[in-house]
KEGU-433644 format. One record per residue (C-alpha): residue number from 1; x, y, z. Coordinates in steps of 0.25 Angstrom, whole numbers, plus 5000, padded with zeros to 4 digits. Layout:
PT   num     px     py     pz
PT   NUM      X      Y      Z
...
//
This chain:
PT   num     px     py     pz
PT     1   5391   5412   5384
PT     2   5390   5423   5374
PT     3   5394   5437   5378
PT     4   5383   5448   5375
PT     5   5388   5459   5366
PT     6   5381   5471   5361
PT     7   5391   5473   5349
PT     8   5391   5459   5343
PT     9   5379   5461   5335
PT    10   5382   5474   5328
PT    11   5396   5469   5325
PT    12   5391   5456   5319
PT    13   5382   5464   5310
PT    14   5391   5475   5305
PT    15   5396   5467   5292
PT    16   5382   5464   5289
PT    17   5378   5478   5290
PT    18   5389   5483   5281
PT    19   5385   5472   5271
PT    20   5370   5476   5271
PT    21   5375   5491   5269
PT    22   5382   5486   5256
PT    23   5369   5479   5251
PT    24   5361   5492   5254
PT    25   5371   5501   5246
PT    26   5371   5491   5234
PT    27   5355   5492   5234
PT    28   5355   5507   5235
PT    29   5365   5509   5224
PT    30   5359   5499   5215
PT    31   5345   5506   5216
PT    32   5352   5520   5215
PT    33   5359   5516   5202
PT    34   5350   5505   5197
PT    35   5347   5511   5183
PT    36   5362   5513   5180
PT    37   5368   5500   5186
PT    38   5357   5491   5180
PT    39   5364   5492   5167
PT    40   5378   5488   5172
PT    41   5384   5475   5177
PT    42   5382   5472   5192
PT    43   5397   5475   5195
PT    44   5395   5489   5190
PT    45   5385   5491   5201
PT    46   5395   5486   5212
PT    47   5406   5495   5206
PT    48   5397   5507   5207
PT    49   5393   5503   5222
PT    50   5407   5500   5226
PT    51   5410   5515   5231
PT    52   5397   5515   5239
PT    53   5399   5502   5246
PT    54   5414   5505   5249
PT    55   5411   5518   5256
PT    56   5399   5512   5263
PT    57   5408   5502   5268
PT    58   5418   5513   5272
PT    59   5407   5521   5279
PT    60   5402   5508   5286
PT    61   5416   5505   5292
PT    62   5418   5520   5296
PT    63   5405   5520   5303
PT    64   5406   5507   5311
PT    65   5420   5509   5314
PT    66   5417   5523   5321
PT    67   5404   5518   5327
PT    68   5410   5505   5333
PT    69   5425   5509   5336
PT    70   5424   5524   5338
PT    71   5435   5527   5328
PT    72   5443   5515   5334
PT    73   5446   5507   5321
PT    74   5455   5517   5314
PT    75   5461   5506   5304
PT    76   5447   5505   5298
PT    77   5442   5519   5300
PT    78   5453   5527   5294
PT    79   5453   5520   5280
PT    80   5438   5522   5280
PT    81   5439   5536   5283
PT    82   5450   5538   5272
PT    83   5441   5531   5262
PT    84   5429   5540   5266
PT    85   5437   5553   5264
PT    86   5442   5548   5251
PT    87   5428   5544   5246
PT    88   5427   5555   5235
PT    89   5441   5551   5228
PT    90   5438   5536   5230
PT    91   5424   5536   5224
PT    92   5429   5546   5212
PT    93   5441   5537   5209
PT    94   5432   5524   5209
PT    95   5420   5530   5201
PT    96   5428   5539   5191
PT    97   5441   5532   5189
PT    98   5442   5518   5194
PT    99   5429   5512   5188
PT   100   5430   5520   5175
PT   101   5444   5513   5173
PT   102   5436   5500   5173
PT   103   5426   5505   5163
PT   104   5415   5507   5174
PT   105   5409   5521   5173
PT   106   5398   5526   5182
PT   107   5399   5541   5180
PT   108   5404   5551   5169
PT   109   5419   5555   5169
PT   110   5423   5564   5181
PT   111   5420   5578   5178
PT   112   5420   5591   5186
PT   113   5409   5592   5196
PT   114   5408   5577   5198
PT   115   5415   5579   5212
PT   116   5402   5584   5218
PT   117   5393   5573   5212
PT   118   5403   5562   5217
PT   119   5404   5568   5230
PT   120   5389   5569   5231
PT   121   5388   5554   5228
PT   122   5399   5551   5239
PT   123   5392   5559   5249
PT   124   5378   5553   5246
PT   125   5384   5539   5247
PT   126   5392   5541   5260
PT   127   5379   5548   5266
PT   128   5371   5536   5262
PT   129   5381   5527   5268
PT   130   5381   5535   5281
PT   131   5366   5534   5282
PT   132   5366   5519   5279
PT   133   5376   5517   5290
PT   134   5368   5525   5300
PT   135   5355   5518   5297
PT   136   5362   5504   5297
PT   137   5368   5508   5311
PT   138   5355   5512   5317
PT   139   5348   5500   5312
PT   140   5359   5491   5317
PT   141   5359   5497   5331
PT   142   5344   5496   5332
PT   143   5346   5481   5328
PT   144   5358   5478   5337
PT   145   5352   5486   5349
PT   146   5340   5477   5348
PT   147   5348   5464   5347
PT   148   5357   5469   5358
PT   149   5345   5472   5367
PT   150   5339   5458   5364
PT   151   5353   5452   5368
PT   152   5354   5460   5380
PT   153   5340   5457   5384
PT   154   5342   5442   5383
PT   155   5355   5443   5391
PT   156   5348   5450   5402
PT   157   5337   5440   5401
PT   158   5347   5428   5403
PT   159   5353   5435   5414
PT   160   5340   5438   5421
PT   161   5335   5424   5419
PT   162   5348   5418   5423
PT   163   5347   5426   5436
PT   164   5333   5422   5439
PT   165   5336   5408   5436
PT   166   5348   5408   5446
PT   167   5339   5414   5457
PT   168   5328   5404   5454
PT   169   5338   5393   5454
PT   170   5345   5397   5466
PT   171   5333   5399   5475
PT   172   5327   5385   5471
PT   173   5341   5379   5474
PT   174   5341   5386   5488
PT   175   5327   5381   5491
PT   176   5332   5367   5489
PT   177   5343   5369   5498
PT   178   5335   5376   5510
PT   179   5325   5365   5509
PT   180   5335   5355   5512
PT   181   5336   5348   5498
PT   182   5351   5351   5497
PT   183   5362   5354   5507
PT   184   5370   5367   5507
PT   185   5384   5361   5504
PT   186   5395   5367   5497
PT   187   5391   5362   5483
PT   188   5377   5368   5485
PT   189   5383   5381   5489
PT   190   5392   5381   5477
PT   191   5380   5378   5468
PT   192   5373   5391   5474
PT   193   5385   5399   5472
PT   194   5386   5395   5457
PT   195   5371   5399   5455
PT   196   5374   5413   5463
PT   197   5386   5415   5454
PT   198   5379   5413   5441
PT   199   5368   5424   5446
PT   200   5379   5433   5450
PT   201   5387   5432   5437
PT   202   5375   5433   5428
PT   203   5379   5420   5420
PT   204   5368   5416   5411
PT   205   5375   5405   5404
PT   206   5384   5394   5409
PT   207   5391   5382   5402
PT   208   5382   5369   5402
PT   209   5394   5362   5409
PT   210   5393   5372   5421
PT   211   5378   5371   5422
PT   212   5379   5356   5422
PT   213   5389   5355   5433
PT   214   5380   5363   5442
PT   215   5368   5356   5438
PT   216   5375   5343   5442
PT   217   5378   5350   5456
PT   218   5363   5354   5457
PT   219   5359   5339   5454
PT   220   5368   5334   5465
PT   221   5361   5344   5475
PT   222   5347   5340   5471
PT   223   5347   5328   5480
PT   224   5332   5325   5480
PT   225   5331   5322   5465
PT   226   5338   5311   5456
PT   227   5345   5315   5444
PT   228   5350   5308   5432
PT   229   5359   5314   5421
PT   230   5361   5307   5408
PT   231   5369   5309   5395
PT   232   5378   5320   5401
PT   233   5390   5311   5397
PT   234   5387   5313   5382
PT   235   5387   5328   5383
PT   236   5398   5334   5373
PT   237   5408   5343   5380
PT   238   5404   5355   5371
PT   239   5390   5355   5377
PT   240   5395   5359   5391
PT   241   5400   5372   5386
PT   242   5386   5376   5381
PT   243   5380   5388   5389
PT   244   5367   5386   5397
PT   245   5360   5396   5406
PT   246   5365   5395   5420
PT   247   5358   5387   5430
PT   248   5347   5382   5420
PT   249   5351   5367   5420
PT   250   5351   5368   5435
PT   251   5338   5375   5435
PT   252   5332   5363   5428
PT   253   5337   5353   5438
PT   254   5332   5362   5450
PT   255   5319   5363   5443
PT   256   5318   5348   5441
PT   257   5321   5345   5456
PT   258   5311   5356   5460
PT   259   5300   5350   5452
PT   260   5303   5335   5453
PT   261   5299   5326   5465
PT   262   5311   5321   5474
PT   263   5319   5310   5469
PT   264   5314   5312   5455
PT   265   5324   5309   5444
PT   266   5328   5321   5436
PT   267   5335   5317   5423
PT   268   5346   5325   5415
PT   269   5349   5319   5402
PT   270   5358   5324   5391
PT   271   5355   5319   5377
PT   272   5365   5321   5365
PT   273   5358   5322   5351
PT   274   5363   5325   5338
PT   275   5361   5340   5338
PT   276   5359   5343   5352
PT   277   5361   5339   5367
PT   278   5350   5339   5376
PT   279   5349   5340   5391
PT   280   5336   5334   5397
PT   281   5332   5336   5411
PT   282   5319   5329   5416
PT   283   5312   5328   5429
PT   284   5299   5322   5433
PT   285   5290   5334   5439
PT   286   5284   5333   5452
PT   287   5269   5337   5451
PT   288   5269   5344   5465
PT   289   5282   5352   5462
PT   290   5277   5356   5448
PT   291   5264   5361   5454
PT   292   5272   5372   5461
PT   293   5277   5378   5447
PT   294   5290   5377   5440
PT   295   5295   5391   5443
PT   296   5303   5400   5434
PT   297   5316   5392   5433
PT   298   5313   5385   5420
PT   299   5307   5397   5413
PT   300   5320   5405   5417
PT   301   5329   5394   5411
PT   302   5321   5394   5398
PT   303   5323   5408   5396
PT   304   5338   5407   5398
PT   305   5339   5396   5387
PT   306   5331   5404   5377
PT   307   5344   5412   5372
PT   308   5352   5399   5370
PT   309   5342   5394   5360
PT   310   5351   5400   5349
PT   311   5363   5392   5355
PT   312   5356   5379   5353
PT   313   5352   5377   5367
PT   314   5337   5375   5369
PT   315   5328   5371   5381
PT   316   5315   5364   5382
PT   317   5306   5360   5394
PT   318   5295   5350   5393
PT   319   5287   5340   5401
PT   320   5287   5325   5398
PT   321   5277   5315   5402
PT   322   5270   5326   5410
PT   323   5280   5324   5421
PT   324   5294   5326   5417
PT   325   5299   5340   5415
PT   326   5310   5340   5404
PT   327   5321   5351   5402
PT   328   5328   5349   5388
PT   329   5340   5357   5385
PT   330   5346   5355   5371
PT   331   5359   5360   5366
PT   332   5361   5360   5351
PT   333   5374   5355   5346
//
């Protein structure tokens, strides 16, 4: 079961946001100096843009280091601060000494009074970098907050649906007991304790192996129905570690016993296909029982399986021959 985290999304997107910023700077510089740079080879443009991109990256590191770690990553922060404080000397050395030594000249030779012009360029560039970082941060927080809210809502829905299903399931099982359909022995009490623990621990997912073991226990307790299980010996070991919503397989068995006539056969069949494994649960519906309605159990189960679609786990209900209710649970390989 994956752990819900508010920080995972923003951390994963940090490098993408830096790269998008690089692209934005290249576009801005290209349009700003288009008339001049159009007459030069492409590498000249990148040499001109290099100090802008370099100091954008420095500002990006400083901003996100302070925002995320509160000055905690000094090995990253200190060199970046030194580079930022030395921006004037570094840019002057690059544009007026280093590039001219390679016969790449963007400006006239240095003369008195150029200090203010260069400083204005530097201040303007750093100001644009700061504005971009603030806008980027605001947009990112809006997007991430929306995604986090959706994830939190799905998590709360799963917990809510699981608890509703647990109460629904426990009540139906208790009704079976008090009506004399099963006896209150230690195995039944253990089963009740398992369901109550799941409700208390707020578990929404369990391994298929755990769910299957308690499903077999429920089948043993359903003494007034016949069950046939096929194909379980063909299930590969890795499938038992797949996650399923807690109590859902047992809910299908409980539902099958509730809406089938006594001594009717309930079939559980595993099928191994090339790209998937399928569990099929089939029971012949008793018309008198169905006329009372099927309750909320199946609807709650369906809601719990919806978030698992992206993990290759899909659920389908259907009626065959106007009499057999079929649950089909597919696990993609």
